[in-house]
C-alpha positions as a Markdown table, in Angstrom:
| # | Residue | x | y | z |
|---|---|---|---|---|
| 1 | Met | -15.8 | 7.7 | -15.2 |
| 2 | Ser | -12.4 | 6.5 | -16.4 |
| 3 | Asn | -9.9 | 7.6 | -13.7 |
| 4 | Ala | -9.5 | 6.6 | -10.1 |
| 5 | Leu | -7.1 | 7.9 | -7.4 |
| 6 | Ile | -5.9 | 5.1 | -5.1 |
| 7 | Ile | -4.4 | 6.3 | -1.8 |
| 8 | Ile | -2.3 | 3.6 | -0.2 |
| 9 | Asp | -1.8 | 3.1 | 3.5 |
| 10 | Val | -1.6 | 6.7 | 4.8 |
| 11 | Gln | -1.9 | 5.4 | 8.3 |
| 12 | Asn | -0.5 | 6.5 | 11.7 |
| 13 | Asp | 1.9 | 3.5 | 12.0 |
| 14 | Phe | 3.5 | 4.5 | 8.7 |
| 15 | Cys | 4.0 | 8.1 | 9.7 |
| 16 | Pro | 6.6 | 9.6 | 12.1 |
| 17 | Gly | 6.1 | 8.2 | 15.6 |
| 18 | Gly | 4.4 | 5.1 | 14.3 |
| 19 | Ala | 5.5 | 1.5 | 14.7 |
| 20 | Leu | 6.8 | 1.2 | 11.1 |
| 21 | Ala | 7.4 | 4.8 | 10.2 |
| 22 | Val | 8.3 | 5.8 | 6.6 |
| 23 | Pro | 10.7 | 8.7 | 6.7 |
| 24 | Gly | 8.6 | 11.8 | 6.0 |
| 25 | Gly | 5.5 | 9.7 | 5.8 |
| 26 | Asp | 3.2 | 12.6 | 7.0 |
| 27 | Glu | 4.5 | 14.8 | 4.2 |
| 28 | Val | 2.3 | 13.0 | 1.7 |
| 29 | Val | -0.9 | 14.2 | 3.4 |
| 30 | Asp | -1.2 | 17.7 | 1.9 |
| 31 | Pro | -0.3 | 16.7 | -1.7 |
| 32 | Ile | -2.8 | 13.8 | -1.5 |
| 33 | Asn | -5.6 | 16.1 | -0.1 |
| 34 | Ala | -5.0 | 18.4 | -3.1 |
| 35 | Leu | -5.3 | 15.4 | -5.5 |
| 36 | Ile | -8.5 | 14.3 | -3.8 |
| 37 | Glu | -10.1 | 17.7 | -4.6 |
| 38 | Thr | -10.1 | 17.0 | -8.3 |
| 39 | Ala | -10.3 | 13.2 | -8.4 |
| 40 | Glu | -13.2 | 11.5 | -10.1 |
| 41 | Met | -13.1 | 8.5 | -7.8 |
| 42 | Val | -11.1 | 8.1 | -4.5 |
| 43 | Ile | -10.2 | 4.7 | -3.0 |
| 44 | Leu | -8.2 | 4.2 | 0.1 |
| 45 | Ser | -6.2 | 1.1 | 1.1 |
| 46 | Gln | -5.7 | 0.2 | 4.7 |
| 47 | Asp | -3.3 | -2.2 | 6.2 |
| 48 | Trp | -5.5 | -4.1 | 8.7 |
| 49 | His | -3.6 | -6.9 | 10.4 |
| 50 | Pro | -4.8 | -9.4 | 13.1 |
| 51 | Glu | -2.7 | -9.3 | 16.2 |
| 52 | His | -1.2 | -12.7 | 15.5 |
| 53 | His | -0.2 | -11.9 | 11.9 |
| 54 | Thr | 2.6 | -14.1 | 10.6 |
| 55 | Ser | 4.5 | -11.1 | 9.2 |
| 56 | Phe | 5.1 | -9.7 | 12.7 |
| 57 | Ala | 8.6 | -10.6 | 14.1 |
| 58 | Asn | 7.3 | -10.9 | 17.6 |
| 59 | Asn | 5.1 | -13.8 | 16.6 |
| 60 | His | 8.2 | -15.9 | 15.8 |
| 61 | Thr | 10.8 | -17.3 | 18.2 |
| 62 | Asn | 14.3 | -15.8 | 17.9 |
| 63 | Lys | 13.3 | -13.5 | 15.0 |
| 64 | Ser | 13.8 | -9.8 | 14.7 |
| 65 | Pro | 12.2 | -7.1 | 12.6 |
| 66 | Phe | 13.5 | -7.2 | 9.0 |
| 67 | Asp | 14.6 | -10.8 | 9.2 |
| 68 | Thr | 13.3 | -13.0 | 6.3 |
| 69 | Ile | 11.5 | -16.3 | 6.6 |
| 70 | Gln | 10.1 | -18.6 | 4.0 |
| 71 | Met | 6.4 | -19.0 | 3.6 |
| 72 | Asp | 4.3 | -21.2 | 1.3 |
| 73 | Tyr | 4.1 | -18.2 | -1.1 |
| 74 | Gly | 7.9 | -17.3 | -0.9 |
| 75 | Ala | 10.2 | -15.1 | 1.1 |
| 76 | Gln | 8.5 | -12.9 | 3.7 |
| 77 | Thr | 10.1 | -10.0 | 5.5 |
| 78 | Leu | 9.3 | -9.8 | 9.2 |
| 79 | Trp | 8.1 | -6.4 | 10.4 |
| 80 | Pro | 7.5 | -4.8 | 13.8 |
| 81 | Ala | 3.8 | -5.3 | 14.8 |
| 82 | His | 1.9 | -2.5 | 13.0 |
| 83 | Cys | -1.6 | -1.5 | 11.8 |
| 84 | Val | -3.3 | -4.0 | 14.1 |
| 85 | Gln | -7.0 | -4.1 | 13.5 |
| 86 | Gly | -8.9 | -1.4 | 15.4 |
| 87 | Ser | -5.7 | 0.2 | 16.8 |
| 88 | Glu | -4.8 | 3.9 | 16.7 |
| 89 | Gly | -1.8 | 2.9 | 14.5 |
| 90 | Ala | -4.1 | 1.4 | 11.9 |
| 91 | Ala | -6.2 | 4.6 | 11.7 |
| 92 | Phe | -5.8 | 6.9 | 8.8 |
| 93 | His | -3.6 | 10.0 | 9.4 |
| 94 | Pro | -6.0 | 12.5 | 11.1 |
| 95 | Lys | -5.4 | 15.2 | 8.5 |
| 96 | Leu | -6.1 | 12.9 | 5.5 |
| 97 | His | -9.4 | 13.7 | 3.9 |
| 98 | Ala | -10.5 | 10.1 | 4.2 |
| 99 | Asp | -14.2 | 10.8 | 4.1 |
| 100 | Ala | -13.9 | 11.6 | 0.4 |
| 101 | Ala | -13.3 | 7.9 | -0.4 |
| 102 | Glu | -15.9 | 5.9 | -2.1 |
| 103 | Ala | -14.4 | 2.6 | -0.9 |
| 104 | Ile | -11.7 | 1.4 | 1.6 |
| 105 | Ile | -9.8 | -1.8 | 0.6 |
| 106 | Arg | -8.4 | -3.5 | 3.7 |
| 107 | Lys | -5.5 | -5.8 | 3.2 |
| 108 | Gly | -3.3 | -8.1 | 5.2 |
| 109 | Thr | -6.5 | -9.2 | 7.0 |
| 110 | Arg | -5.6 | -13.0 | 7.0 |
| 111 | Ser | -3.1 | -14.0 | 9.7 |
| 112 | Ser | -1.3 | -16.4 | 7.4 |
| 113 | Ile | -0.4 | -14.2 | 4.5 |
| 114 | Asp | 0.9 | -10.6 | 4.1 |
| 115 | Ser | -0.4 | -8.2 | 1.5 |
| 116 | Tyr | 1.6 | -5.3 | 0.0 |
| 117 | Ser | -0.4 | -4.7 | -3.1 |
| 118 | Thr | -3.9 | -3.1 | -3.0 |
| 119 | Phe | -4.9 | -5.6 | -5.7 |
| 120 | Phe | -3.6 | -9.0 | -4.6 |
| 121 | Glu | -2.1 | -10.6 | -1.5 |
| 122 | Asn | 1.5 | -11.7 | -1.4 |
| 123 | Asp | 0.7 | -15.1 | -2.9 |
| 124 | Arg | 0.0 | -13.0 | -6.1 |
| 125 | Lys | -3.3 | -14.7 | -6.7 |
| 126 | Thr | -5.7 | -13.9 | -3.8 |
| 127 | Pro | -7.6 | -10.8 | -4.9 |
| 128 | Thr | -8.7 | -8.0 | -2.6 |
| 129 | Gly | -11.7 | -7.2 | -4.9 |
| 130 | Leu | -10.3 | -3.9 | -6.2 |
| 131 | Val | -10.0 | -5.1 | -9.8 |
| 132 | Gly | -13.7 | -6.0 | -9.9 |
| 133 | Leu | -14.7 | -2.6 | -8.4 |
| 134 | Leu | -12.6 | -0.6 | -10.8 |
| 135 | Arg | -13.9 | -2.6 | -13.9 |
| 136 | Glu | -17.5 | -2.3 | -12.8 |
| 137 | Arg | -17.1 | 1.4 | -12.5 |
| 138 | Gly | -15.5 | 1.7 | -16.0 |
| 139 | Val | -12.1 | 2.8 | -14.7 |
| 140 | Thr | -9.2 | 2.5 | -17.2 |
| 141 | His | -6.5 | 4.7 | -15.6 |
| 142 | Val | -5.4 | 4.7 | -12.0 |
| 143 | Arg | -3.2 | 7.2 | -10.2 |
| 144 | Leu | -1.4 | 6.0 | -7.1 |
| 145 | Ala | -0.1 | 7.9 | -4.1 |
| 146 | Gly | 0.8 | 7.0 | -0.5 |
| 147 | Leu | 3.2 | 4.8 | 1.5 |
| 148 | Ala | 5.6 | 3.3 | 0.9 |
| 149 | Leu | 6.7 | 4.0 | -2.6 |
| 150 | Asp | 9.1 | 1.1 | -2.8 |
| 151 | Phe | 6.7 | -1.5 | -1.3 |
| 152 | Cys | 2.9 | -1.2 | -1.2 |
| 153 | Val | 2.7 | 1.6 | -3.9 |
| 154 | Ala | 5.1 | -0.2 | -6.2 |
| 155 | Tyr | 3.4 | -3.6 | -5.8 |
| 156 | Ser | 0.0 | -2.0 | -6.4 |
| 157 | Ala | 1.3 | -0.2 | -9.5 |
| 158 | Ile | 2.8 | -3.4 | -11.0 |
| 159 | Asp | -0.4 | -5.3 | -10.3 |
| 160 | Ala | -2.6 | -2.6 | -11.8 |
| 161 | Ala | -0.5 | -2.6 | -15.0 |
| 162 | Asp | -0.6 | -6.4 | -15.2 |
| 163 | Gln | -4.4 | -6.1 | -15.0 |
| 164 | Gly | -4.5 | -3.8 | -18.0 |
| 165 | Phe | -5.0 | -0.4 | -16.3 |
| 166 | Ser | -2.8 | 2.5 | -17.4 |
| 167 | Val | -1.0 | 3.6 | -14.2 |
| 168 | Thr | 0.6 | 6.8 | -13.0 |
| 169 | Val | 2.4 | 7.1 | -9.7 |
| 170 | Ile | 2.4 | 10.6 | -8.2 |
| 171 | Glu | 5.9 | 10.7 | -6.7 |
| 172 | Lys | 5.5 | 14.0 | -4.8 |
| 173 | Ala | 2.6 | 12.3 | -2.9 |
| 174 | Cys | 4.7 | 9.3 | -2.0 |
| 175 | Arg | 7.5 | 8.5 | 0.4 |
| 176 | Ala | 9.8 | 5.5 | 0.4 |
| 177 | Ile | 11.6 | 3.3 | 3.0 |
| 178 | Asp | 14.6 | 2.8 | 0.7 |
| 179 | Asn | 16.0 | -0.2 | 2.5 |
| 180 | Glu | 19.0 | -1.8 | 0.7 |
| 181 | Asn | 18.4 | -0.1 | -2.6 |
| 182 | Ser | 14.7 | -1.0 | -2.6 |
| 183 | Leu | 13.6 | 2.3 | -4.1 |
| 184 | Ala | 15.8 | 2.1 | -7.2 |
| 185 | Gln | 14.7 | -1.5 | -7.7 |
| 186 | Ala | 11.1 | -0.6 | -7.3 |
| 187 | Ile | 11.3 | 2.2 | -9.8 |
| 188 | Glu | 13.0 | 0.0 | -12.3 |
| 189 | Met | 10.3 | -2.7 | -12.0 |
| 190 | Met | 7.5 | -0.2 | -12.3 |
| 191 | Arg | 9.0 | 1.4 | -15.4 |
| 192 | Ala | 9.5 | -2.1 | -16.9 |
| 193 | Lys | 5.7 | -2.5 | -16.6 |
| 194 | Gly | 5.0 | 0.8 | -18.3 |
| 195 | Val | 4.1 | 2.7 | -15.2 |
| 196 | Ile | 4.4 | 6.4 | -15.5 |
| 197 | Leu | 6.2 | 8.1 | -12.6 |
| 198 | Gln | 5.1 | 11.7 | -12.4 |
């Protein structure tokens, strides 16, 4: 085995009607299910926050969603409460073929640190364990799909490239938030790391 399909955060809260909906987020489900059918190895990532997570705006006095605060690890965007552990919002989209996954990587599980990347938390050094799993399975190339292209997908793609994997992002199976030019910036950063956008 040399290839893995990593499906990022296709969860109810990131789809229309969710707490932090990505425009057209549910449109990725059918393309991703088609990718799953031919994938050698399927891994899902799942945002899985405790209720009192530090990235939730409602856990800070006089702060609103999308404000920025400084944490020990740098700037942190504050979000509406989303993907709370065990909630319906944290569940995978009901039409996603999630049972095909060999592993689920949960991220953002520590209340004091956020995690965009499927590989490392936002301090850029605390691992999720995904690198070890992929290396033990002999994976050299990863394909990424899911939500959101300009945040969790992009951070994951950059980390995968930094860890020596060849990386392809399947754009038709992603959707972006695109807040304040974030999509163009993310694409530029990914391409600078040698990530293929397909």
